BALOBA-1460 file (C-alpha; in Angstrom, 3 decimals):
// residues 258
<rec num="1" residu="m" x="-179.161" y="-45.972" z="49.805"/>
<rec num="2" residu="n" x="-181.763" y="-46.439" z="47.065"/>
<rec num="3" residu="s" x="-183.848" y="-43.580" z="45.639"/>
<rec num="4" residu="g" x="-186.812" y="-44.383" z="47.869"/>
<rec num="5" residu="e" x="-184.692" y="-44.267" z="51.020"/>
<rec num="6" residu="l" x="-182.978" y="-41.088" z="49.846"/>
<rec num="7" residu="k" x="-186.283" y="-39.354" z="49.189"/>
<rec num="8" residu="a" x="-187.637" y="-40.448" z="52.583"/>
<rec num="9" residu="l" x="-184.547" y="-39.038" z="54.319"/>
<rec num="10" residu="l" x="-184.676" y="-35.729" z="52.462"/>
<rec num="11" residu="e" x="-188.426" y="-35.380" z="53.051"/>
<rec num="12" residu="e" x="-187.900" y="-35.966" z="56.772"/>
<rec num="13" residu="k" x="-185.157" y="-33.334" z="56.979"/>
<rec num="14" residu="y" x="-187.138" y="-30.914" z="54.793"/>
<rec num="15" residu="q" x="-190.023" y="-31.087" z="57.252"/>
<rec num="16" residu="k" x="-187.643" y="-30.691" z="60.183"/>
<rec num="17" residu="f" x="-185.822" y="-27.594" z="58.953"/>
<rec num="18" residu="n" x="-188.595" y="-25.882" z="56.975"/>
<rec num="19" residu="q" x="-190.106" y="-24.340" z="60.101"/>
<rec num="20" residu="p" x="-190.737" y="-20.731" z="61.225"/>
<rec num="21" residu="a" x="-188.428" y="-21.301" z="64.211"/>
<rec num="22" residu="f" x="-185.573" y="-21.505" z="61.680"/>
<rec num="23" residu="l" x="-186.067" y="-17.812" z="60.875"/>
<rec num="24" residu="e" x="-184.882" y="-16.486" z="64.223"/>
<rec num="25" residu="h" x="-181.237" y="-17.212" z="63.495"/>
<rec num="26" residu="d" x="-181.224" y="-16.987" z="59.693"/>
<rec num="27" residu="p" x="-180.940" y="-14.046" z="57.257"/>
<rec num="28" residu="l" x="-184.327" y="-15.068" z="55.824"/>
<rec num="29" residu="g" x="-185.830" y="-13.679" z="59.018"/>
<rec num="30" residu="i" x="-184.968" y="-10.146" z="57.804"/>
<rec num="31" residu="p" x="-187.549" y="-9.930" z="54.970"/>
<rec num="32" residu="h" x="-190.099" y="-11.613" z="57.240"/>
<rec num="33" residu="r" x="-190.210" y="-8.348" z="59.162"/>
<rec num="34" residu="f" x="-192.152" y="-6.836" z="56.260"/>
<rec num="35" residu="k" x="-195.582" y="-7.311" z="54.704"/>
<rec num="36" residu="r" x="-195.332" y="-5.332" z="51.475"/>
<rec num="37" residu="k" x="-193.963" y="-7.094" z="48.396"/>
<rec num="38" residu="h" x="-191.458" y="-4.366" z="47.519"/>
<rec num="39" residu="d" x="-190.029" y="-4.258" z="51.041"/>
<rec num="40" residu="i" x="-189.735" y="-8.061" z="51.065"/>
<rec num="41" residu="e" x="-187.914" y="-8.043" z="47.711"/>
<rec num="42" residu="i" x="-185.404" y="-5.382" z="48.678"/>
<rec num="43" residu="s" x="-184.672" y="-6.578" z="52.214"/>
<rec num="44" residu="g" x="-184.562" y="-10.177" z="50.947"/>
<rec num="45" residu="f" x="-182.097" y="-9.306" z="48.205"/>
<rec num="46" residu="f" x="-179.711" y="-7.584" z="50.593"/>
<rec num="47" residu="a" x="-180.081" y="-10.350" z="53.188"/>
<rec num="48" residu="a" x="-179.091" y="-12.867" z="50.513"/>
<rec num="49" residu="i" x="-176.227" y="-10.805" z="49.072"/>
<rec num="50" residu="l" x="-174.746" y="-10.275" z="52.535"/>
<rec num="51" residu="a" x="-175.207" y="-13.926" z="53.494"/>
<rec num="52" residu="w" x="-171.677" y="-15.138" z="53.834"/>
<rec num="53" residu="g" x="-169.711" y="-15.610" z="56.996"/>
<rec num="54" residu="n" x="-171.039" y="-15.954" z="60.528"/>
<rec num="55" residu="r" x="-174.859" y="-15.872" z="60.599"/>
<rec num="56" residu="k" x="-174.901" y="-13.597" z="63.652"/>
<rec num="57" residu="s" x="-172.690" y="-11.109" z="61.815"/>
<rec num="58" residu="i" x="-174.835" y="-11.364" z="58.674"/>
<rec num="59" residu="i" x="-178.030" y="-10.596" z="60.593"/>
<rec num="60" residu="s" x="-176.338" y="-7.714" z="62.404"/>
<rec num="61" residu="s" x="-175.257" y="-6.159" z="59.095"/>
<rec num="62" residu="c" x="-178.736" y="-6.639" z="57.631"/>
<rec num="63" residu="n" x="-180.355" y="-5.001" z="60.655"/>
<rec num="64" residu="k" x="-177.979" y="-2.068" z="60.370"/>
<rec num="65" residu="l" x="-178.789" y="-1.661" z="56.682"/>
<rec num="66" residu="i" x="-182.554" y="-1.739" z="57.249"/>
<rec num="67" residu="y" x="-182.158" y="0.810" z="60.054"/>
<rec num="68" residu="l" x="-180.205" y="3.107" z="57.714"/>
<rec num="69" residu="m" x="-183.115" y="2.809" z="55.254"/>
<rec num="70" residu="d" x="-185.467" y="4.084" z="57.962"/>
<rec num="71" residu="d" x="-187.035" y="0.618" z="58.297"/>
<rec num="72" residu="s" x="-188.802" y="1.218" z="54.982"/>
<rec num="73" residu="p" x="-186.570" y="-0.121" z="52.173"/>
<rec num="74" residu="y" x="-188.868" y="0.582" z="49.227"/>
<rec num="75" residu="e" x="-189.750" y="4.122" z="50.249"/>
<rec num="76" residu="f" x="-186.087" y="4.872" z="50.824"/>
<rec num="77" residu="i" x="-185.008" y="3.390" z="47.495"/>
<rec num="78" residu="v" x="-187.478" y="5.372" z="45.384"/>
<rec num="79" residu="s" x="-187.594" y="8.607" z="47.397"/>
<rec num="80" residu="h" x="-184.158" y="9.198" z="48.936"/>
<rec num="81" residu="s" x="-182.270" y="12.438" z="48.447"/>
<rec num="82" residu="s" x="-178.552" y="12.690" z="47.743"/>
<rec num="83" residu="p" x="-177.684" y="13.971" z="51.243"/>
<rec num="84" residu="e" x="-179.398" y="10.932" z="52.772"/>
<rec num="85" residu="l" x="-176.916" y="8.643" z="51.015"/>
<rec num="86" residu="k" x="-174.069" y="9.932" z="53.179"/>
<rec num="87" residu="r" x="-175.277" y="7.776" z="56.050"/>
<rec num="88" residu="f" x="-174.080" y="4.672" z="54.135"/>
<rec num="89" residu="e" x="-170.481" y="5.840" z="53.672"/>
<rec num="90" residu="k" x="-169.118" y="3.655" z="56.476"/>
<rec num="91" residu="f" x="-171.241" y="0.590" z="55.777"/>
<rec num="92" residu="v" x="-169.192" y="-2.585" z="55.312"/>
<rec num="93" residu="h" x="-169.810" y="-6.316" z="55.525"/>
<rec num="94" residu="r" x="-166.693" y="-8.327" z="54.765"/>
<rec num="95" residu="t" x="-165.695" y="-7.167" z="51.242"/>
<rec num="96" residu="f" x="-169.088" y="-5.595" z="50.500"/>
<rec num="97" residu="n" x="-168.746" y="-1.878" z="51.153"/>
<rec num="98" residu="s" x="-170.467" y="1.450" z="50.626"/>
<rec num="99" residu="t" x="-169.482" y="1.606" z="46.951"/>
<rec num="100" residu="d" x="-171.357" y="-1.625" z="46.282"/>
<rec num="101" residu="l" x="-174.299" y="-0.601" z="48.437"/>
<rec num="102" residu="l" x="-174.735" y="2.842" z="46.895"/>
<rec num="103" residu="f" x="-174.561" y="1.302" z="43.431"/>
<rec num="104" residu="l" x="-177.349" y="-1.147" z="44.250"/>
<rec num="105" residu="i" x="-179.498" y="1.560" z="45.813"/>
<rec num="106" residu="e" x="-179.307" y="3.592" z="42.608"/>
<rec num="107" residu="a" x="-179.732" y="0.510" z="40.418"/>
<rec num="108" residu="f" x="-182.842" y="-0.499" z="42.341"/>
<rec num="109" residu="k" x="-184.264" y="3.000" z="42.016"/>
<rec num="110" residu="n" x="-183.922" y="2.663" z="38.229"/>
<rec num="111" residu="i" x="-185.489" y="-0.786" z="38.294"/>
<rec num="112" residu="y" x="-188.510" y="0.223" z="40.365"/>
<rec num="113" residu="l" x="-189.156" y="3.294" z="38.272"/>
<rec num="114" residu="e" x="-189.030" y="1.220" z="35.077"/>
<rec num="115" residu="y" x="-190.337" y="-2.234" z="36.075"/>
<rec num="116" residu="k" x="-192.132" y="-1.699" z="39.433"/>
<rec num="117" residu="s" x="-190.489" y="-4.863" z="40.814"/>
<rec num="118" residu="l" x="-187.213" y="-6.789" z="40.759"/>
<rec num="119" residu="e" x="-189.069" y="-9.825" z="39.429"/>
<rec num="120" residu="p" x="-189.151" y="-9.027" z="35.670"/>
<rec num="121" residu="l" x="-185.351" y="-8.861" z="35.488"/>
<rec num="122" residu="f" x="-184.998" y="-12.405" z="36.844"/>
<rec num="123" residu="v" x="-187.604" y="-14.068" z="34.607"/>
<rec num="124" residu="p" x="-185.849" y="-16.616" z="32.356"/>
<rec num="125" residu="n" x="-186.440" y="-16.984" z="28.640"/>
<rec num="126" residu="s" x="-189.692" y="-18.797" z="27.852"/>
<rec num="127" residu="t" x="-187.839" y="-21.856" z="26.556"/>
<rec num="128" residu="d" x="-185.522" y="-22.176" z="29.570"/>
<rec num="129" residu="l" x="-185.959" y="-25.056" z="31.998"/>
<rec num="130" residu="t" x="-184.025" y="-23.152" z="34.691"/>
<rec num="131" residu="v" x="-183.462" y="-19.590" z="35.893"/>
<rec num="132" residu="k" x="-180.051" y="-19.402" z="34.187"/>
<rec num="133" residu="s" x="-180.982" y="-16.775" z="31.595"/>
<rec num="134" residu="g" x="-182.832" y="-14.736" z="34.241"/>
<rec num="135" residu="l" x="-179.723" y="-14.519" z="36.404"/>
<rec num="136" residu="e" x="-177.667" y="-13.552" z="33.376"/>
<rec num="137" residu="n" x="-180.209" y="-10.900" z="32.419"/>
<rec num="138" residu="f" x="-180.166" y="-9.343" z="35.891"/>
<rec num="139" residu="h" x="-176.365" y="-9.166" z="35.844"/>
<rec num="140" residu="r" x="-176.304" y="-7.617" z="32.365"/>
<rec num="141" residu="y" x="-178.878" y="-5.005" z="33.327"/>
<rec num="142" residu="c" x="-176.998" y="-3.978" z="36.479"/>
<rec num="143" residu="f" x="-173.669" y="-3.622" z="34.748"/>
<rec num="144" residu="s" x="-175.062" y="-1.847" z="31.716"/>
<rec num="145" residu="l" x="-175.870" y="1.105" z="33.970"/>
<rec num="146" residu="p" x="-173.402" y="3.951" z="33.389"/>
<rec num="147" residu="f" x="-172.616" y="4.304" z="37.107"/>
<rec num="148" residu="a" x="-171.898" y="0.582" z="37.684"/>
<rec num="149" residu="p" x="-168.505" y="0.051" z="39.414"/>
<rec num="150" residu="l" x="-166.414" y="-2.856" z="38.202"/>
<rec num="151" residu="r" x="-165.607" y="-3.921" z="41.762"/>
<rec num="152" residu="s" x="-169.287" y="-4.736" z="42.409"/>
<rec num="153" residu="k" x="-169.258" y="-7.550" z="39.836"/>
<rec num="154" residu="k" x="-167.810" y="-9.865" z="42.473"/>
<rec num="155" residu="h" x="-170.972" y="-9.407" z="44.533"/>
<rec num="156" residu="i" x="-173.511" y="-9.964" z="41.732"/>
<rec num="157" residu="a" x="-172.763" y="-13.423" z="40.369"/>
<rec num="158" residu="t" x="-173.721" y="-14.755" z="36.947"/>
<rec num="159" residu="p" x="-173.752" y="-18.219" z="35.349"/>
<rec num="160" residu="e" x="-171.891" y="-16.669" z="32.412"/>
<rec num="161" residu="k" x="-168.818" y="-16.647" z="34.661"/>
<rec num="162" residu="k" x="-169.506" y="-20.265" z="35.757"/>
<rec num="163" residu="s" x="-170.419" y="-19.098" z="39.264"/>
<rec num="164" residu="a" x="-172.770" y="-21.303" z="41.290"/>
<rec num="165" residu="c" x="-174.663" y="-18.060" z="42.143"/>
<rec num="166" residu="k" x="-175.416" y="-19.426" z="45.599"/>
<rec num="167" residu="r" x="-176.741" y="-16.213" z="47.134"/>
<rec num="168" residu="l" x="-178.880" y="-15.204" z="44.167"/>
<rec num="169" residu="n" x="-180.316" y="-18.714" z="43.863"/>
<rec num="170" residu="m" x="-181.145" y="-18.551" z="47.562"/>
<rec num="171" residu="f" x="-182.887" y="-15.208" z="47.032"/>
<rec num="172" residu="l" x="-184.903" y="-16.671" z="44.152"/>
<rec num="173" residu="r" x="-185.929" y="-19.624" z="46.325"/>
<rec num="174" residu="w" x="-187.231" y="-17.222" z="48.941"/>
<rec num="175" residu="m" x="-189.218" y="-15.197" z="46.409"/>
<rec num="176" residu="v" x="-190.564" y="-18.008" z="44.205"/>
<rec num="177" residu="r" x="-191.387" y="-21.149" z="46.153"/>
<rec num="178" residu="s" x="-193.998" y="-21.456" z="48.876"/>
<rec num="179" residu="d" x="-195.626" y="-24.141" z="50.981"/>
<rec num="180" residu="e" x="-197.776" y="-24.550" z="54.056"/>
<rec num="181" residu="h" x="-194.892" y="-23.744" z="56.419"/>
<rec num="182" residu="g" x="-194.612" y="-20.106" z="55.329"/>
<rec num="183" residu="v" x="-190.819" y="-19.872" z="55.433"/>
<rec num="184" residu="d" x="-190.335" y="-19.040" z="51.750"/>
<rec num="185" residu="f" x="-192.576" y="-16.233" z="50.470"/>
<rec num="186" residu="g" x="-193.840" y="-17.312" z="47.035"/>
<rec num="187" residu="i" x="-194.611" y="-13.701" z="46.064"/>
<rec num="188" residu="w" x="-193.185" y="-14.037" z="42.542"/>
<rec num="189" residu="k" x="-195.494" y="-15.867" z="40.159"/>
<rec num="190" residu="t" x="-193.760" y="-15.696" z="36.751"/>
<rec num="191" residu="i" x="-190.940" y="-18.072" z="37.705"/>
<rec num="192" residu="k" x="-191.857" y="-21.686" z="38.426"/>
<rec num="193" residu="p" x="-190.410" y="-23.528" z="41.450"/>
<rec num="194" residu="s" x="-189.321" y="-26.245" z="39.006"/>
<rec num="195" residu="q" x="-187.016" y="-23.695" z="37.303"/>
<rec num="196" residu="l" x="-185.083" y="-22.872" z="40.463"/>
<rec num="197" residu="i" x="-181.500" y="-24.007" z="40.978"/>
<rec num="198" residu="c" x="-180.425" y="-25.308" z="44.378"/>
<rec num="199" residu="p" x="-178.180" y="-22.859" z="46.288"/>
<rec num="200" residu="l" x="-174.782" y="-24.514" z="46.494"/>
<rec num="201" residu="d" x="-172.445" y="-23.787" z="49.392"/>
<rec num="202" residu="v" x="-169.836" y="-25.859" z="51.233"/>
<rec num="203" residu="h" x="-172.426" y="-27.436" z="53.565"/>
<rec num="204" residu="v" x="-174.746" y="-28.468" z="50.738"/>
<rec num="205" residu="l" x="-171.871" y="-29.688" z="48.563"/>
<rec num="206" residu="r" x="-170.487" y="-31.873" z="51.343"/>
<rec num="207" residu="i" x="-173.834" y="-33.461" z="52.199"/>
<rec num="208" residu="a" x="-174.718" y="-33.956" z="48.523"/>
<rec num="209" residu="n" x="-171.454" y="-35.865" z="48.060"/>
<rec num="210" residu="e" x="-172.074" y="-37.960" z="51.174"/>
<rec num="211" residu="l" x="-175.518" y="-38.902" z="49.839"/>
<rec num="212" residu="s" x="-174.071" y="-39.713" z="46.379"/>
<rec num="213" residu="l" x="-176.126" y="-36.975" z="44.763"/>
<rec num="214" residu="l" x="-172.796" y="-35.586" z="43.585"/>
<rec num="215" residu="n" x="-169.254" y="-36.818" z="43.143"/>
<rec num="216" residu="t" x="-167.249" y="-33.622" z="42.847"/>
<rec num="217" residu="n" x="-165.576" y="-30.940" z="44.939"/>
<rec num="218" residu="k" x="-166.250" y="-28.219" z="42.376"/>
<rec num="219" residu="s" x="-168.639" y="-25.494" z="43.464"/>
<rec num="220" residu="d" x="-169.694" y="-23.979" z="40.147"/>
<rec num="221" residu="w" x="-172.793" y="-23.504" z="37.998"/>
<rec num="222" residu="q" x="-172.482" y="-26.911" z="36.360"/>
<rec num="223" residu="t" x="-172.422" y="-28.603" z="39.764"/>
<rec num="224" residu="a" x="-175.431" y="-26.589" z="40.953"/>
<rec num="225" residu="e" x="-177.327" y="-27.649" z="37.822"/>
<rec num="226" residu="l" x="-176.296" y="-31.271" z="38.289"/>
<rec num="227" residu="l" x="-177.407" y="-31.310" z="41.917"/>
<rec num="228" residu="t" x="-180.746" y="-29.767" z="40.968"/>
<rec num="229" residu="s" x="-181.275" y="-32.341" z="38.225"/>
<rec num="230" residu="q" x="-180.726" y="-35.066" z="40.832"/>
<rec num="231" residu="l" x="-183.228" y="-33.445" z="43.183"/>
<rec num="232" residu="r" x="-185.683" y="-33.041" z="40.308"/>
<rec num="233" residu="k" x="-185.831" y="-36.827" z="40.041"/>
<rec num="234" residu="l" x="-187.223" y="-36.874" z="43.591"/>
<rec num="235" residu="d" x="-189.620" y="-33.947" z="43.126"/>
<rec num="236" residu="p" x="-189.892" y="-32.562" z="39.572"/>
<rec num="237" residu="i" x="-192.268" y="-29.769" z="40.590"/>
<rec num="238" residu="d" x="-190.409" y="-28.401" z="43.634"/>
<rec num="239" residu="p" x="-186.866" y="-29.824" z="43.659"/>
<rec num="240" residu="v" x="-185.255" y="-26.967" z="45.581"/>
<rec num="241" residu="k" x="-187.354" y="-27.617" z="48.689"/>
<rec num="242" residu="y" x="-184.609" y="-30.133" z="49.499"/>
<rec num="243" residu="d" x="-182.220" y="-27.207" z="50.033"/>
<rec num="244" residu="f" x="-183.723" y="-27.090" z="53.542"/>
<rec num="245" residu="a" x="-182.712" y="-30.709" z="54.071"/>
<rec num="246" residu="l" x="-179.195" y="-30.494" z="52.641"/>
<rec num="247" residu="f" x="-178.317" y="-27.215" z="54.341"/>
<rec num="248" residu="g" x="-179.852" y="-28.331" z="57.647"/>
<rec num="249" residu="m" x="-177.972" y="-31.622" z="57.601"/>
<rec num="250" residu="g" x="-174.778" y="-29.673" z="56.961"/>
<rec num="251" residu="l" x="-175.456" y="-27.460" z="59.985"/>
<rec num="252" residu="e" x="-176.094" y="-30.510" z="62.130"/>
<rec num="253" residu="k" x="-172.755" y="-32.031" z="61.139"/>
<rec num="254" residu="n" x="-170.956" y="-28.747" z="61.834"/>
<rec num="255" residu="q" x="-172.432" y="-28.590" z="65.315"/>
<rec num="256" residu="l" x="-171.356" y="-32.156" z="66.026"/>
<rec num="257" residu="r" x="-167.768" y="-31.292" z="65.083"/>
<rec num="258" residu="r" x="-167.572" y="-28.377" z="67.527"/>
């Protein structure tokens, strides 16, 4: 398949899967319940962080979390009292538990009081072509807080540890890029879509190898960067829009195997 054929295929699948109907059965539907930027950021972050495993289970956990925040994530984050935190003591999603959740609630309270948004902590250095330094900065900030538990490091990935940072890159895609379909939000303006890194999971990795975009079974930061550089050749301004295509094609293949 030459580059023209590859681009045509990915454009076709991008149009197919980048549709509002996709939201009904995807964690991205959680932040779409909100209109205010702060609520979108917070609910979107947790939807992304909890996004591993069965999608039905992910959405159920996200709905439970939003309910526990009184369906108003930002107001809860900045205004909660200590007794109100007890309601989260039994929260668990796979290995993410109440310790991790309570840490992030307090970390976000600090962030909103100091920065008014999550966005400034993810902004990469001015010379960076990608969001790598922004992801590293967010991780450093979180774990510089005196109440940060070591166990939570496994839930907040960083390129410094060679992680592909799949869930955080997905969150950044949601916040940064936008188009006429209205699936991604585009509410953050200081990070360019061209700086995003494609979220890399098993579905995307498999399809990328099948399309000869990659030739590796490693799922790490270097592979995520390599895949994005390949996609940038097809669309240098908005390369990560093809995440819709790669992930959607992976879902299609999974359904065919069942």
